[in-house]
PARO-161220 format. One record per residue: residue number from 1; residue in three letters; chain; y, z, x of N, C-alpha, C in turn. Coordinates in nm, 3 decimals, decimal comma, m for minus. Atoms other than C-alpha are relative to their C-alpha. Layout:
BEGIN
+-----+-----+---+---------+---------+---------+----------+---------+---------+---------+---------+---------+
|   k |   r | c | n.north |    n.up |  n.east | ca.north |   ca.up | ca.east | c.north |    c.up |  c.east |
+-----+-----+---+---------+---------+---------+----------+---------+---------+---------+---------+---------+
| NUM | ALA | A |       Y |       Z |       X |        Y |       Z |       X |       Y |       Z |       X |
...
+-----+-----+---+---------+---------+---------+----------+---------+---------+---------+---------+---------+
***
This chain:
BEGIN
+-----+-----+---+---------+---------+---------+----------+---------+---------+---------+---------+---------+
|   k |   r | c | n.north |    n.up |  n.east | ca.north |   ca.up | ca.east | c.north |    c.up |  c.east |
+-----+-----+---+---------+---------+---------+----------+---------+---------+---------+---------+---------+
|   1 | THR | A |  m0,032 |  m0,102 |  m0,096 |    9,684 |   8,936 |  11,933 |   0,133 |   0,062 |  m0,038 |
|   2 | ALA | A |  m0,124 |  m0,071 |   0,032 |    9,947 |   9,200 |  11,869 |   0,030 |   0,102 |   0,109 |
|   3 | THR | A |  m0,047 |  m0,095 |  m0,100 |   10,149 |   9,434 |  12,088 |   0,066 |   0,118 |  m0,070 |
|   4 | VAL | A |  m0,066 |  m0,119 |   0,054 |   10,260 |   9,790 |  12,017 |   0,148 |  m0,007 |   0,037 |
|   5 | ILE | A |  m0,144 |   0,007 |  m0,027 |   10,637 |   9,779 |  11,980 |   0,070 |   0,133 |  m0,024 |
|   6 | ASP | A |  m0,060 |  m0,130 |   0,028 |   10,697 |  10,136 |  11,860 |  m0,109 |   0,098 |  m0,038 |
|   7 | VAL | A |   0,087 |  m0,108 |   0,045 |   10,521 |  10,468 |  11,813 |   0,080 |   0,083 |  m0,099 |
|   8 | LEU | A |  m0,071 |  m0,072 |   0,105 |   10,623 |  10,630 |  11,486 |  m0,018 |   0,151 |   0,017 |
|   9 | ASP | A |   0,004 |  m0,147 |  m0,010 |   10,684 |  11,005 |  11,444 |  m0,136 |   0,059 |  m0,037 |
|  10 | ASN | A |   0,130 |  m0,050 |   0,043 |   10,347 |  11,049 |  11,271 |  m0,115 |  m0,047 |   0,090 |
|  11 | GLY | A |   0,101 |   0,046 |  m0,094 |   10,162 |  10,882 |  11,562 |  m0,051 |  m0,140 |  m0,028 |
|  12 | ASN | A |   0,040 |   0,138 |   0,030 |   10,104 |  10,548 |  11,389 |   0,074 |  m0,097 |   0,090 |
|  13 | LEU | A |  m0,054 |   0,100 |  m0,091 |   10,175 |  10,234 |  11,587 |   0,056 |  m0,118 |  m0,077 |
|  14 | ARG | A |  m0,058 |   0,121 |   0,059 |   10,412 |   9,956 |  11,484 |  m0,037 |  m0,113 |   0,096 |
|  15 | VAL | A |   0,047 |   0,112 |  m0,082 |   10,262 |   9,628 |  11,608 |   0,061 |  m0,131 |  m0,047 |
|  16 | SER | A |  m0,053 |   0,132 |   0,032 |   10,382 |   9,270 |  11,621 |  m0,066 |  m0,101 |   0,092 |
|  17 | GLY | A |   0,060 |   0,105 |  m0,082 |   10,232 |   8,943 |  11,744 |   0,029 |  m0,137 |  m0,055 |
|  18 | GLU | A |  m0,023 |   0,139 |   0,038 |   10,265 |   8,568 |  11,736 |  m0,108 |  m0,087 |   0,062 |
|  19 | LYS | A |   0,103 |   0,092 |  m0,048 |   10,010 |   8,288 |  11,771 |   0,047 |  m0,142 |  m0,028 |
|  20 | GLN | A |  m0,033 |   0,142 |   0,015 |   10,068 |   7,917 |  11,825 |  m0,131 |  m0,076 |  m0,013 |
|  21 | VAL | A |   0,122 |   0,076 |   0,026 |    9,803 |   7,687 |  11,679 |   0,037 |  m0,147 |  m0,016 |
|  22 | ALA | A |  m0,025 |   0,143 |   0,009 |    9,803 |   7,311 |  11,733 |  m0,115 |  m0,067 |  m0,074 |
|  23 | VAL | A |   0,099 |   0,074 |   0,078 |    9,622 |   7,097 |  11,475 |   0,053 |  m0,142 |  m0,015 |
|  24 | ASN | A |  m0,043 |   0,140 |  m0,002 |    9,641 |   6,718 |  11,513 |   0,134 |  m0,011 |   0,071 |
|  25 | ASN | A |  m0,132 |   0,014 |  m0,061 |   10,008 |   6,640 |  11,578 |   0,098 |   0,107 |  m0,048 |
|  26 | ASP | A |  m0,084 |  m0,104 |   0,056 |   10,139 |   6,955 |  11,412 |  m0,027 |   0,132 |   0,070 |
|  27 | THR | A |   0,013 |  m0,131 |  m0,062 |   10,203 |   7,297 |  11,565 |   0,042 |   0,106 |  m0,099 |
|  28 | ASP | A |  m0,030 |  m0,111 |   0,090 |   10,187 |   7,609 |  11,348 |   0,024 |   0,125 |   0,082 |
|  29 | TYR | A |  m0,027 |  m0,129 |  m0,061 |   10,335 |   7,944 |  11,446 |  m0,029 |   0,106 |  m0,105 |
|  30 | ILE | A |   0,037 |  m0,107 |   0,092 |   10,184 |   8,251 |  11,282 |   0,047 |   0,131 |   0,061 |
|  31 | ARG | A |  m0,049 |  m0,129 |  m0,046 |   10,363 |   8,585 |  11,314 |  m0,052 |   0,108 |  m0,093 |
|  32 | ILE | A |   0,049 |  m0,113 |   0,078 |   10,227 |   8,918 |  11,202 |   0,063 |   0,128 |   0,054 |
|  33 | ALA | A |  m0,054 |  m0,130 |  m0,037 |   10,375 |   9,267 |  11,204 |  m0,052 |   0,101 |  m0,100 |
|  34 | GLY | A |   0,048 |  m0,103 |   0,090 |   10,257 |   9,594 |  11,059 |  m0,015 |   0,133 |   0,072 |
|  35 | VAL | A |   0,020 |  m0,135 |  m0,052 |   10,162 |   9,957 |  11,112 |  m0,149 |   0,028 |   0,006 |
|  36 | VAL | A |   0,141 |  m0,029 |  m0,022 |    9,827 |  10,071 |  11,252 |  m0,018 |   0,148 |   0,029 |
|  37 | ASN | A |   0,039 |  m0,136 |  m0,034 |    9,670 |  10,415 |  11,253 |  m0,087 |  m0,009 |   0,125 |
|  38 | PRO | A |   0,076 |   0,011 |  m0,125 |    9,540 |  10,469 |  11,610 |  m0,149 |   0,033 |  m0,015 |
|  39 | THR | A |   0,142 |  m0,032 |   0,020 |    9,213 |  10,610 |  11,474 |  m0,078 |  m0,121 |  m0,048 |
|  40 | ASN | A |   0,067 |   0,122 |   0,047 |    9,135 |  10,264 |  11,330 |  m0,026 |  m0,100 |   0,111 |
|  41 | ILE | A |   0,022 |   0,090 |  m0,112 |    9,136 |  10,101 |  11,674 |  m0,141 |   0,022 |   0,054 |
|  42 | THR | A |   0,140 |  m0,011 |  m0,042 |    8,776 |  10,027 |  11,779 |  m0,010 |   0,010 |   0,152 |
|  43 | ALA | A |   0,024 |  m0,011 |  m0,144 |    8,620 |  10,071 |  12,124 |   0,032 |  m0,131 |   0,072 |
|  44 | SER | A |  m0,033 |   0,129 |  m0,060 |    8,677 |   9,697 |  12,184 |   0,148 |  m0,033 |  m0,014 |
|  45 | ASN | A |  m0,145 |   0,014 |   0,011 |    9,051 |   9,752 |  12,123 |   0,041 |  m0,100 |  m0,109 |
|  46 | THR | A |  m0,031 |   0,088 |   0,112 |    9,052 |   9,566 |  11,790 |   0,023 |   0,081 |  m0,126 |
|  47 | VAL | A |  m0,027 |  m0,061 |   0,130 |    9,173 |   9,648 |  11,440 |  m0,023 |  m0,106 |  m0,106 |
|  48 | SER | A |   0,021 |   0,092 |   0,111 |    9,057 |   9,483 |  11,120 |   0,133 |  m0,023 |  m0,072 |
|  49 | SER | A |  m0,125 |   0,031 |   0,070 |    9,336 |   9,308 |  10,930 |   0,015 |   0,084 |  m0,127 |
|  50 | THR | A |  m0,007 |  m0,084 |   0,120 |    9,247 |   9,524 |  10,629 |   0,049 |   0,141 |   0,032 |
|  51 | GLN | A |  m0,045 |  m0,133 |  m0,042 |    9,353 |   9,830 |  10,831 |   0,150 |   0,002 |   0,033 |
|  52 | LEU | A |  m0,144 |   0,006 |  m0,024 |    9,717 |   9,715 |  10,868 |   0,076 |   0,043 |  m0,124 |
|  53 | ALA | A |  m0,087 |  m0,041 |   0,110 |    9,984 |   9,878 |  10,654 |   0,135 |  m0,067 |   0,017 |
|  54 | ASP | A |  m0,133 |   0,062 |  m0,002 |   10,326 |   9,736 |  10,564 |  m0,001 |  m0,133 |   0,074 |
|  55 | VAL | A |   0,021 |   0,125 |  m0,072 |   10,209 |   9,393 |  10,677 |   0,106 |  m0,103 |  m0,040 |
|  56 | GLN | A |  m0,088 |   0,115 |   0,020 |   10,451 |   9,104 |  10,717 |  m0,063 |  m0,117 |   0,073 |
|  57 | ILE | A |   0,062 |   0,118 |  m0,059 |   10,299 |   8,761 |  10,776 |   0,093 |  m0,118 |  m0,024 |
|  58 | GLU | A |  m0,087 |   0,116 |   0,009 |   10,504 |   8,452 |  10,848 |  m0,071 |  m0,118 |   0,065 |
|  59 | SER | A |   0,061 |   0,121 |  m0,054 |   10,379 |   8,099 |  10,902 |   0,103 |  m0,112 |  m0,005 |
|  60 | LYS | A |  m0,093 |   0,113 |  m0,008 |   10,597 |   7,811 |  11,019 |  m0,066 |  m0,111 |   0,078 |
|  61 | ASN | A |   0,049 |   0,111 |  m0,081 |   10,525 |   7,466 |  11,150 |   0,117 |  m0,082 |   0,049 |
|  62 | THR | A |  m0,106 |   0,079 |  m0,062 |   10,722 |   7,223 |  11,362 |   0,036 |  m0,122 |  m0,083 |
|  63 | GLN | A |  m0,026 |   0,118 |   0,084 |   10,693 |   6,941 |  11,110 |   0,089 |   0,043 |  m0,115 |
|  64 | GLY | A |  m0,097 |  m0,039 |   0,102 |   10,990 |   6,957 |  10,874 |  m0,053 |  m0,014 |  m0,141 |
|  65 | ILE | A |   0,048 |   0,023 |   0,135 |   10,839 |   6,802 |  10,565 |  m0,120 |  m0,095 |   0,007 |
|  66 | ASP | A |   0,121 |   0,081 |   0,001 |   10,503 |   6,649 |  10,488 |   0,030 |  m0,138 |  m0,059 |
|  67 | TYR | A |  m0,024 |   0,136 |   0,049 |   10,497 |   6,272 |  10,437 |  m0,040 |  m0,015 |  m0,145 |
|  68 | ALA | A |   0,042 |   0,008 |   0,140 |   10,309 |   6,315 |  10,109 |   0,105 |   0,063 |  m0,090 |
|  69 | GLN | A |  m0,105 |  m0,063 |   0,078 |   10,580 |   6,551 |   9,985 |   0,123 |  m0,090 |  m0,007 |
|  70 | MET | A |  m0,116 |   0,089 |  m0,003 |   10,852 |   6,308 |  10,092 |  m0,019 |  m0,117 |  m0,096 |
|  71 | THR | A |   0,030 |   0,111 |   0,091 |   10,684 |   6,022 |   9,904 |   0,013 |   0,046 |  m0,144 |
|  72 | SER | A |  m0,008 |  m0,053 |   0,135 |   10,654 |   6,239 |   9,595 |   0,145 |   0,025 |  m0,041 |
|  73 | MET | A |  m0,141 |  m0,025 |   0,031 |   11,021 |   6,343 |   9,614 |   0,074 |  m0,131 |  m0,023 |
|  74 | LEU | A |  m0,065 |   0,130 |   0,017 |   11,134 |   5,982 |   9,656 |  m0,042 |  m0,064 |  m0,132 |
|  75 | ALA | A |   0,048 |   0,057 |   0,126 |   10,917 |   5,872 |   9,364 |   0,070 |   0,067 |  m0,118 |
|  76 | ARG | A |  m0,069 |  m0,070 |   0,108 |   11,069 |   6,141 |   9,142 |   0,146 |  m0,041 |  m0,009 |
|  77 | PHE | A |  m0,141 |   0,041 |  m0,002 |   11,419 |   6,042 |   9,251 |   0,018 |  m0,135 |  m0,068 |
|  78 | PHE | A |  m0,014 |   0,133 |   0,058 |   11,368 |   5,676 |   9,165 |  m0,043 |  m0,005 |  m0,144 |
|  79 | LEU | A |   0,041 |  m0,001 |   0,140 |   11,190 |   5,755 |   8,840 |   0,109 |   0,058 |  m0,090 |
|  80 | THR | A |  m0,110 |  m0,053 |   0,082 |   11,493 |   5,953 |   8,723 |   0,109 |  m0,105 |  m0,019 |
|  81 | ILE | A |  m0,101 |   0,106 |   0,009 |   11,720 |   5,656 |   8,794 |  m0,052 |  m0,117 |  m0,082 |
|  82 | LEU | A |   0,062 |   0,114 |   0,066 |   11,482 |   5,382 |   8,675 |  m0,128 |   0,046 |  m0,069 |
|  83 | PRO | A |   0,118 |  m0,056 |   0,066 |   11,248 |   5,542 |   8,422 |  m0,103 |  m0,103 |  m0,046 |
|  84 | PHE | A |   0,095 |   0,100 |   0,050 |   11,084 |   5,211 |   8,321 |  m0,046 |  m0,090 |   0,110 |
+-----+-----+---+---------+---------+---------+----------+---------+---------+---------+---------+---------+
***
């Protein structure tokens, strides 16, 4: 879901939105922003993602680092100190 945050001089709409998705014990935040031509808005008030211009997509999660990544980083650290 996105909201119109500005109407540009040429009539196009600058939109922005954020979605929170919880999967298992992790929460992801997905943000999207872009420009939409009002003629691309359907009767059901939707726009295909392929119709967005100047798109910016950001994805963040609440978990700082994945346990598998941490294990890999620790293994690399110890292998540099004790290679055998």
